[in-house]
N, C-alpha and C positions, 0 to 999 in steps of 0.2 A: 642298729645299723652296725656294719662290720667296718673295719679299718680302711679296706678298699673302697667303701662307698663314701666315708668322710673323706678320703683323699681326692676321689673324684668330684665331690661336691665343693671342696676347697679350690680345686684346680678350675672348675667352672667359674666360681665366684671370682677368683683372681683374675681369670681371663676377661670376665665381664667388667670388673673394676679397671683393668688395664685398658681396655677398649673405650671405657667411657672417659678415662683420663686423656688418652691419646687422641680420640676422635671428637671429644666433647669441645675442645678448642675451636676445631674446625667448623662443627655445627653451629657453634655460638658465634662465629665470626661475622661482622656486618657485610651487607651486600657490598659488592665492588664499587658501585656507584656512590654508596656512603663514605667508603674508604677514599674515594676520589675526591669527593666533596670536602672530607676532612684535610686532605692535602692542600686543596684549594684554599681552604681556611687558614692553613699554616701560611700559605703565600700572601694572603691578605694580613696577616699579623706582621710579616716581614715589611710589607708595603707601609703599613702604619706606623711601625716602628722607625722605618727608613726615611719617613718623610721629615723627622726631626733630626736624624744623623744620617745623612745620604751616603757618605762613604761607607760607614759600617753597614748600612742597609744593603747596599750593592754586593759587599762581601758576604753578607748573610744570604743574600739571594743566591749568589754563586755557590756557597757551600751547600745550600739546601738543593739546588738544582743537580749539583754533581752527585749529590748522595741519592736523591729520590727521583730522577727522571725515568728510571727504569720502572719504579714503583707507579709513578703516574701513567705511564704508558701501559704497564701491566694491569692497572685498574680499569683504565679505559677499554682495554682489550677483553677483560674478563666481563666488564659490563656489557659489551656488544655480545660476547657468547652467551651470557646469561639471557639476554633479552631474545636472541635467537633460538634459543632451546625452548621458548614457550611456543607450544604447538597451536594454540588458539590465536587466530588472526586479531580479534578484539583484545584479548588478554595481552597479546604481544605488544600492541600499539599502547595500550594502557601502561604496560611497564616501561616501555620506551619513553612515554611522556614523564613517568615518575622519575626515571633516570635523568632526563633532561632537566627537569625542575630542580632536582637535587644537586646537579652539577653546576647550573646557572646561579643558584641561590648565593653561594659566596662571593661570586664576582659582582652580583648585583648589589650585594650588601656592602662592598667596600670598593666601589668604583671611585669615590672621592678620595680614597687613601691612595689608590693608583695614581690618581692625577697629581695630588699632592707629592707623592714620592717622585714621579717624574720631573715635576717642577723643581723639586729640591735638587735633583741630580743635575739637571740643567744649570742650576744656580751654582753649584759647587764644582769648581774646575777639576779636584781630585776624583770625585765621584764620577763626573762626566768622562774623564780620561779611562777610568776602570771599565766603566759600562761600554764606552766605544771599543775599547781593547777586547773586551768579552764578545761583543756583537760581530766584530770583524772576525774573531777567531771562530766563532760559531758559524758565520756565513760561509767561511772557508771550508769547513767540515761539511756543510750541505752541499757546497759546490763540488768537493771531491767525491762524496757519497752519491748524490743525485745528478751530478754534471750541470753545466750552464750556470744559470742565474741563481744565486743562493736564496734561500727561502727568507732570510732576514732582511734582505734589501729593503730599505725604506721604513724599517719597523723602528718604532720608539717604544720605550717602556710603558709609556701611557696607553700604547695600543695593545699591550699584551693581553689584557683580558678580552677584548673585542676580537683579536686575531684568534686566541684560543677558542672563543665561542664560535667563530667562523669555522674553524677546522673541526670542531665537534659537529656543527650543522652539516658540513659537506659530507661527514662520514655516514 
């Protein structure tokens, strides 16, 4: 083989290697509903730990939500898009049920942790004040964005898993 042939072969091999390296991560990435379930597991861990240290738990929850709300919403949107791309109706419905089960599993597994976390917050004046301030502010954001009544009115932390589940069901 001449030098030109070796060079062409090396170029092709390098291109294939580069493609595998850059695209491989995307191809091996978990499904968006699995990523969403993982983020919900993270929230469950915060609730579990927060039940013992409510003020620190409220702060941890706030930091997590500020950092990952876009990821959570993105994973939800990507899950819906993934399901809607399935052309066969039976396969579509089965994929939607799989996503539903994956998303519900973390909250079902940690419902008691959310209850304990909510009770601990209510029993701790500093944690309760932090949560109240955060909820009032979030409510104001929703009122400004969507007008009228805020979406968080009458919510408590213990309601969060049920509220999220309800939002997911209505979508």
